[in-house]
N, C-alpha and C positions, 0 to 999 in steps of 0.2 A: 503494500500500500504505500502510495505516496505520502509526503508529509502534509497533512491536511492544515497545519498551522502556518505555512508560509515561512516567514522570515524569523518568527518568535513563537517558540513552543511553550504553552503555559506550565506553571509550575504544578497544576493539579493533574498533569498527564502521567498517572500513577496507576500500578497495578492494583486493582481492589482486593481480590481474594483468590486469584487464579493464576497459576505459574506455567500455564501451557495453552496450546491451541492456536490455530492459525486461521484468521479470516480470509487471508489471501490465498488460501489452498486452493488447489486444482480438484480436490476431493469434493465432488458434489454431495456425497452421501453423509458429510459431517452434519451434526444436528445443529439446528439454529438456535443454540443456547449459549451456555457460559463458556464458549471456546474463544481463547485469547488469541494473540498474533503469533509469537514464536515461543519456544521453550526457554531455557536458561539463557542468559548473557554472559558471554565469556569475552574477556579483554586481554589481549597480549600487548604488552609495552615493548617496543624497540628502542633502546637508548643507545644512542651513538657514543662511541669511545674515541672519537677523533681528538687529537691532542688539544685543540681550541675548546673542547667541552670542559676541559679541567681548569681553565683560567678563571680566576675569581673576578668578576666585574658586575655581578647582578645583586642588587639590594632586595631583600624580601620585605613585604610590608609589614608582617608581624613581628620581624627580627630587626628592624631597621635602627632600633635604639640600643642594640647590644654591642658592648665594645669588641672591637676587632683585636683578637690576641696574636694573629699570625703576622708578626713583624715582618718575617722574611717576604711576605707577599706585598708589603707596602713600600713601593720604591720610592726614593727621595724623601722618607720621612725624617723628621728632625727629632732626634731622641732627647734633645735638651728641654724641650717643652712637651709634657705628656698631654695629648688632646684625645678627645673622645672621637673615634672614627666610625663611620657607618659600617655596619658588619655587611661584607660582600661574600657572594656565593658563586660557585662555578655552574655552569648550565648543567653539568652532570650531576651535581648535588641537588639541584633544583628537581631534576627529573626523578632522582631517587626518593626525595623527600615527598614529592606528589604520589609516587607509587605507594609509599608508607601510608599516607593519608588515604589513599584508594581503598587500601586492604581493611583500614580501621572502619571507613565508611561502609564497606561492603558488610563486614560482621554487624556493624550496628543496624543496618538495614534489614538484614536477615532476622535479628532479634526482634526489632520493632513491628516488622510487617508479616513475620513468619512465612515468607516467601523467598524464592531465589537461593534455596540451600545447594543448588547445583551450579550457581554461577562461579565461574573460574576466573582467576587472575594469575597472569604469568609474567616474568620479565626475560626478554632476550636481549643480551649486549651484543652489538655488532660493531665492526671496525676494530676489533680487538688486535693487540700485538701478536701476531702469529709466532713470534719466537720467544714468548714469554716462558720463562723456566730455563732457557738455554744459557742465559748469561751465569745463573748461579751454578749450573752443572759445569760450564767451562771453567769457571773460576776455582772449582774444587778438584778438577781433574787435569792432567797434563794434557796438551794439544796432540792431536793425532795428525798423521801426514795425509796429504793428497786426498784420494778418493774415500777413504775411510771416514775422513772428517766430514765431507759432503754428504756421504750416505747416512751418517749419524744424524746430521741435521735434518735431512729430510724425513728421517724416521721420527725425531722429537719435535717437528714443527707442529704448532697447535692450529686448531681451527680459527677462522676469523670470527666466528660467533661463539657466545658462551650463555647457556641457559642458567641465568642467575637464580631464577624461581620457577619451579615447575608449574605448568598451567594446572590449577586445581582449586577447589574452594578454600578460601582463605581460613586460616586459624591462628592460633596463638604462636605456634612454631614459625609460620611464615613471617609474621609481624616482627618477631624477635630476630630473625634472621637479616631482615631488611634494616632493622633498627641499628644493626652494628654498622651499616654502611653511610648512615646519614651523618652529616656534620653536626657539631654542637649547635643546637637551636631549641627552639621550644618543643620539638619533637624528640630531641635527644638531650636530655639535662645533665648527662654524665660528663659533659665537657671533654669528651674524647671521642675519636672515631676508631672503633675496635677494628674495622677492616678497611683498608686503603685500596679502593678500586683503581685508582689512578697507577699505583705501583704494580698492580696485577695486570691490567689490561691496556693502559694507554701506550701509544706508540711514540710518546715523548722521550726524545734522547736515544731512540733506536735508530741505527742507521742500516740501510739495505745496501749491501756490496755486491748482491748478485745482479748483474746487468741483464740477465735473460728474464728476471723476475720483476721488471719495471712495471709499474702500475698495480702490483698484487695487494699492495696495501691501500690502494686508492679507496676512497669512500664509496664510489659507485659499485666496485666488485663486492665489497662487503655487504652493501645494502640489497644487492641482487642475491647474495647468498643468504640473507637474513629472510628475505621474502620465501625462498625455498625452504629454509629450515622452519618458518613460521607455519607453512602448510603442512610439514610433517608434524609439527607440535599438535596442531588442531586434529589431525587424524589419529595421533596416538594417544591423546589425552583420555582419561578414563571418564571425566566428567562431561565430556562433550558427546552428546546423543545424535547420532546420524539418523536421517529419516528411514524407516523401514519401507520395503517395497510395497507393502500393503497400504501405506500412507497413514497409519494409525498414530505412529510416533512422530511427533512434530520437530522440524529442524530447530536447532539452537542458533541463536543469533551470535555472530562472531565478528569481532572488530579488532583492528590494529592501530595503536596509536605510536607515532614515530616522534621521538624527542631528539631534535638536532638543531644545531645552528649553521649547518651546512646547506645552503639553498642551491648550490651548484656542485654536487658531489662527482658529477660525471666528468672524465677526462676527455671523452670524445664523443661524437655523435653516436657511434656504433655503441658505446656503452649505455648512453640514454636509452637507445632503442631496446636494447636487450633488458634493462631495468623496467622499463615501461611493459615490456612482454611479461615478464615475471609478476609484475603487479597486476596485470590483466588475469593472469592465471588464478591468482588469489581472488579476484572479484568474480571470476566464473565459478569458484568454489563458495560463492555467497559470504565472502569476507569483506567487510567494510574497511576501507583504509582512510585514516585521518592523520593529520600531522599537527603536532604541538610546537611551533616554531620558537625556538630560544633566540633571544635578541643577540645579533652579532656585535662583536666590539666595535665595528665601525661599519655604518651603512645599514639598510633596511633588509629584511629576509623577503626575497623575491620568489613567490611560488611559482611563478610563470616560468621560470628556468627548468623545472622538472615536475614539481609536485602537482601542479594543475593537471598533469596527464596521468597521475597515479590515484588521486583522491576520489572518494565516493561523490556522487552528485550532491548530497545534503551537506557534505563537508565544503564543497566548493561554494554552495549558496551561503553558508553562514560565514566563512572567512574568519576563522578563528585567530584572534590576537588578543592575548591576556596582558599586553604591556601597554596597549594604546591609550588606556584611560588612567593610568597611574603614573605617568610621566617616567616610564622606565622601570618603576618599581613593580615587582611581581607579588600578587597576592595568591597564594596557593589555593585558596578557596575558589578563585575563578577558574583554575584548572580543573577542580573537582566538579564544578558546575557543568564544565564542557563534557565530562565524562557522562553525567547523567543526561545533559541535554541532547547528545548524539546516540543515546542508546537506541539501537535499531528496534528493539523489542516492541511490538504493537501492544500496549497495556490496556487493551479493551477487556472488559468482563462479558460482553455478549455482542452477537450480531444478529439482527432480525429484520425482516421486511417491514416496510411502512405501506399499510394498504389504505389507498384513498376510499371514500364513500362509493358504494356500489361494486365493489371489488368482487363480491360473490357472484354477481350477474356476469362478469367478464372472466370466463373460463381460461384458466391457464395464466392469469394476470400474476406476474412476479413480484410485483410491488417495487418500492424504491428501497434498496438494500442499505441498511444503517448500521454503522458500528457505535456501540455504546461504551462510554467512558465514566468512570466514577470521578466526580469533581472533587470531592474531599474524602480522605481516608485517614481515620485516626490513628496515630502511631501509639503503641503501648510497649510497656516493659516487657521483657521475657516472662513466659508462664513458668513459674516455680516447678521443678521436678523432684521427686523422691528418688533416692538411691539405696540399693541394697547395702546393708552395712557390711557384710562379708564379701560379696561379689564385687562391689563397687560398680554396679551397672544400673542403669536407669530402670525403674519399675514401670509397668503399665497398669493403669486402672481398667478393670472389667467389671461389668455389672451384670448380674444374673437375676431373674425372677425365681423366688423361692415360694412354694406351697406352704401357706401358714399352718396347715394341719399336718401334712406328711413331712415337710422339709425338704422335699425333692425339688430338683430344678425343673422349671416350666418352660417348655420351648416356645419360641415366638409364634409358631403356627398354631399353638393351642391357646393362645391369649384371645380373650373376648373383650371388646371395647363397648363402652356404654356412655351415654350422655345424660346428665342429670336434667331432668325436665318435669315441671308440675310435680315436684316431690317424689318422682319415681325415676326409673332408669329406662332408657330406650336403647336398644342393641344397635351398634353401629359397626359393620364390617368394613375392612380397609377398601374392598370393591365398591361398597356404597359410597364412601367418601370420594373416591376417584370419580364416580358417576356424577356427583353432585358437583365437583370441581368442573368437569367437562360441560355440563349444562350451563355453568356461569361464564364460559368463555366463547369468544366469537370463532376462534380457531384451534384446532388441536395442537398445532405446533406454535412455538413462539412468534410473536408479531407485535406491531403496533398498528392498531386499526384506529383510523382517524374518524372521529364521530361528527365533527362540525367545528365551527369557529365562534368566537365571542369577542366583544370589545375588550381591549386591554385593561380599560379602567375597571372592568368588572372582576378582575382577578384580585383577590385579597391575599396579600403576602403572608398574613398571619396563619393561613390555613394549611399550607403545604406540609406534608409529613416526611419523616426521615431525611435522608440525604439526596440531594439532587445529583443527576447524571446530565451528560452532554452527548448528543449524537451528531455524526458525520457520516456523508455519503460514502459508499463503497462500490466503486466501479468495477472491482474485480469480480464479483459474483453476478451482478446485473449490470450489463452495459447501458449507459445512459443515466445511472442513479445519480451520479454527480451533478449533471446538467438539470435533471428534474427536481433534485433536492434544493439547489440554491435558487432555482426560479419560484419554488414554493416559499422559501424562506425570504426572498426579496418581496414577493407579493404580500405576504403577512406583515412585513414592515411598512410597506406603502399603505396598507389599509389599517394599521395599527391594531391588529387582532392576534389573538393567540388561538390555538387549537386544542380542543378537547379529544383525548383519545384513550383508548384501552390498551393497557400493556401488560404483557407476561412473557418473560424471557426464557422460560422452560416449558416442556411439554406437560408437565405435571404440576406447574404452579398456578396459584390463583391470581386472577387478573386484577389489576389496580386502575384506577382512573387517574389519568395524568393530564398536566397541561404542558403543551409543547410551545415554548416561548423563544422567539428569535433572539440570539445572543447579539448584543450590540457592539459588534466588531466587524472588520472587513473581512476576517477569516473564521468567524465564529460560526457555530452550527446552531442546533436547537437545544435549548435547555430543557431537560425533563423533570417536571415538578410533580411529585406525587400529591394527589388531591384526596381529601376525605370525602366519604359518602356522607349523605344527609345526617344519618344517625350517629356518626362520629363527631359532629360538631358541637362544641360546648361554649356558648357565648357568654360574656360577662354581664352580669345585670347592672342596669343603669344606675341604680341606687349605690352600687359599690365604686362607682367611678367618681374621683374627686374633682375639684375645681380649683382654680388660681386665679387671682385678680390680675389686672392688666399691668400693675407695676412689677410684680413678680414675673410675668411672662417677658416684659421689656428687659428687666435686669438679667434673665436667662439667655435671652437673645444676645445681648452684649457680651455676657460671659463666653458663650459658644463662639461668637465671632472673633474674640480676641485669642482664644486658646486653641482654636483650630489648627492643626498641624497640616501644612502645605507639603505634599509629597508627590512627585512625579514618578510615574511608572505604574505597574500592576498593583492591584490591591494586596495580592499575596506577598508582595515585597515590604508591605507595612507591618505584616504581622511578626510579632515576636516568636522566638524559638521557645518550646516547651520547657520551662526551668527544671521541672522534676525529671524528665528524661535526661537532661544534660547533667544534672547531678548524679542521677542513677548510673548512666553509663560511664561517667567519669570515674566513679567509685570502682565499677568492675574492671575499667582498664587499668587503674591503679594497682588493682590486686593482682589481675592475670599477667599484665606486662611488666610489672615492677616500676611503673612509672609514678611520679609525684602527683598528687591529687591536684588537678588543674583548677584554679579559680574560676568559678562560673559567673558569668555576667547576666544578671537576671533582667531582662528587658521588659518584664511585666510590671515592674516596681514603679511607682509613680515618682517622677522628678519634681519633688515638692519645691526645692528652690527655684528650679527653672520655670516652674508654673507661677510661682509668686512673682518672679521678676518680670513676667509678662502680663498676669492678669490679676495682680493683688487687689487693685481697687474694684475691678468688676467682681470678684469674689465676695468682698466686703459689702458691696451694693446688693449682691443677691442674697446674702445672708439677712441684711436688714429688711429686705422685702419679705421675707418669709414670716408667717404668722407665728406668734409665741403659742407653744402648746401649753394648755392649762396644766398645772400641776395637780396629779391624782389625790383625791381626798382619801386619807386613810379611815377606814371604817373601825370603830370601836368595837372590840370583841364583847359579844354578849355574854353575861354570866348568869348562872343559874340563881334563881331568887333565894333558895336555901342554902347556897353554897357558903361555906365558912371561910373567910378570908385567912389564908395562910400567913404566918409570919414570915417576914423577909429574912433574907441572910444576915442583914445587919442586926436584925433583933434576936437572932438565934445565938445563944452563948456558945462560945467556942471553947472546947475543952483543950487542954495542953496537950501536945503530941507526945506521946510515950517515947522515951529514949530508945526503946528497941526499934521503933520505926525509923528514928533518926540514923541509928547505926546501920540499919538495911539500906538506908537511902545512900549512906556514904560508901558502903561496900557494894553498891549497884546490885542488891539482891532483893529488890522490891517484887521483881517477877516471880520470885519463889513462893510467895504468899498464894493462897487459893483466891478464886473469884469471891466466895462468900467473906472472907476476911476483908478483901479489897472493899467490897461494897459497905461493909459495916463500918470501915474506916471513913469512906467518904460520906455515909450517912451521918456519922457523927460530926462531920464539918460542913454540913447542910449543902453537899454538893450532889449532883445528878449521878445516879447509881446505875444508869442504862449504858448499854455498849459491850464490845468484846473485851476479853481480858487485856489485850494489848492497849485498848484505850483506858481502861481503869488504871493500869499501871503508870501510864503516862500522866493522868490526872493526879494520881497520888504523888508522884515524883515532882509535879508542879507544885502541889500544895506544900509539901515538906520544904522544897527549895525556897518558896516565898517566907516560910515561917522562919527558916534558919537566917536569911539575909535580912529580914525585917527586924531581927533582934540586934543586929550589929549597928 
């Protein structure tokens, strides 16, 4: 399916509760129910190891205020006056840091949405030093003569690519492995890099003395080889599911992201043609190719030199550049947004036909095929699991029906269902329930049956139920759906009406009344809002509705106008992140990954100082305009006429506390007394004798404490 959102994909483009299915499938026997687009999503990161990728010249947005301790990298520095320099990172370090954040993001998404458990992430380094390891060997052994030396070099020469991380669903082991490679930063607070990839794989300082091997270390050749190895990795990965011949297993979405600052790695036109050919082989295998251009030390990254012929159409359309808006400073979060933005997986939860009025009279009417997407999906913390104490394996909860009299297990087929009605029970068989559902639907299969149109002003936004969805046309199943859909949407906008329809997404589901509302954007679809039936509506009684005078209304208007936040962009960009989930997953990461607990910024808290600085006077005016609530009158407690007034504690003569109790208090042994003894002591002091023994002990301790210190 082509991208229905054009240049800008909304943030709500998320998978609701299904992790498979393909609406663009050629198999016409697929049910028109909750079938999604692709299966799992797999991302393979190709990171260039060209020597320029290890030069430090990129400032990171979240680490820009960190002191730069690498004095050898700061040329021309004046040691006489210590100054705070901006922390600089190499493009290769930026790529590895982005990979580290991607792994953590994938794990969190799986935990929050309970989907994507097969999503794999892998890292392949290319442009590596093919003679890595030889220098250490030759330094420890005596040189050999002639052909023996050359034969040894050919045997020991390494591949120009290296699989740093196997393509697999991410876990703690993968994150810790990558964490060793990232520089000291917010993601690595240990202030040391445990593994130096530059020393292992960079070609910096390595000379090539073999004249016949000219160009072997060239970036083009290694990129070409990286494409070949990437194809093999996708084919061999256990987490990648290929489509079965029967068409039941849906293909997984596969994508490659290239991190490089080399916009023209080809040494000749022939090299360019060969590299493009291998890239085409990947795209023929349904692998999307994207590039994350790292800034060059001088000049701009020009994709037209090579990458425009390699990239997927959607990547060409978006033209990724994470440095354009930050004055050359990189924000890793922008990189992560691009990973999610270009996910090829069509995260729909259903695809159903839209039938216009009179569709039953038109035999064989296919309708307008729609893809349905969830607008909002609430993210939640992971579900707690129980683990067997001895086996250390997760347990599974199973429920069985037990006969109350015999104690035997009752099979599901032997169960009888009843409905409470008029004080009695009416037998309900599952077949009867299915028949009643069929009678309430217009069509046996899932569909959206349009019933008519109503003026937009008649739609009450307080009535819609549950979470909304949005629909877009799908030309893959029914040709012409796209044209018919947008003609219908534009006509509804011109006439300012919404459509009332019947919706059921599965063959055995109960139909619902919905409103189809045109989405107010150039690339928007139809918003699906579930409507209540007449008996579902509960209106508020008029006598329960309050009122306000005009002064209070005017003061409220001034307050709103002054304190309104002006924000450009989508509504979702204004929303804060869930602070509870940020705290929760921050704690989980600190325990499982050995990280320090990050300080969480709670964006939901009110900025009191900022609000008062802007609207202090308006807040005071609004407070003055509000009516003063009358103070509640306390009602006197009625006493029985024949009740005898009890003497107050002040009138009750207090006996001296026995020395035995004082000694028990000093030895902290009051709790050794029995409850009747404690109550007798309290009663002699005019105190309440009710409560548990612990309360009685506390009460006695307090009385003796006051007695002792009142005598001093």
